[in-house]
N, C-alpha and C positions, 0 to 999 in steps of 0.2 A: 047914261052910265052903264057900263058893262058889269054885271054881277061877278064875273070871274075875276076882275081886277080887285074888287072888294074882298073876295075870299083870299086872294093871294096876299093882300095887305095884312089881313088878320093872321094868316099863317106866318108871315114875316115877323110880326110883333112877337108871336109866341116863340119863334125860333131865336129871335134876338134875346128874349128873356132867358131862354135855355142856355144860350152861349154865354150870357153874362154870369149866370150861376156857375157854369163850368170854369170860367176865368177867375171868378172870386175864390173858388176852392183851391187854386194855386197849382203849381207844377209838381205835385207829389209824385206822379209816375216818372217824370223825367229825373227828379232827384233820386228816386229809388234806383233807376237804371244806372245813373252815374255813380252812385254809391257801390253798387254791385260790381261794376266794371273796375272801379278803383280798388276794391277789395281783391279782385282777381289778379290785378297787376301787382299789388303788394305781395300777395301770396306767392305768385310766380317768382318775384324778385327774391324773397326769402328762401324759397325752394332752390333756386339757382345758387344762391350764396352758400347755403348749408350743404348742398349735394355736389357742387362743383368746386367752388373756391376753397372751402375749408379742407376737404380731403386732399387737395394738392399740397397743402402745407405752405410754409413760409418760403418766399423766393429769395435766394441769396445772390 
């Protein structure tokens, strides 16, 4: 038996446990980024609406 292989197997178990903990905590960062991006798009839409469309007035 090669002792290096046993050390790698132990590290692999620790790494798998760490990955499982991260996955259990959920995609909080991805949800935060998506929320911020959505807020920016909505803010730009309102800015465009109030600063471009409304000042032009009603089209006849």
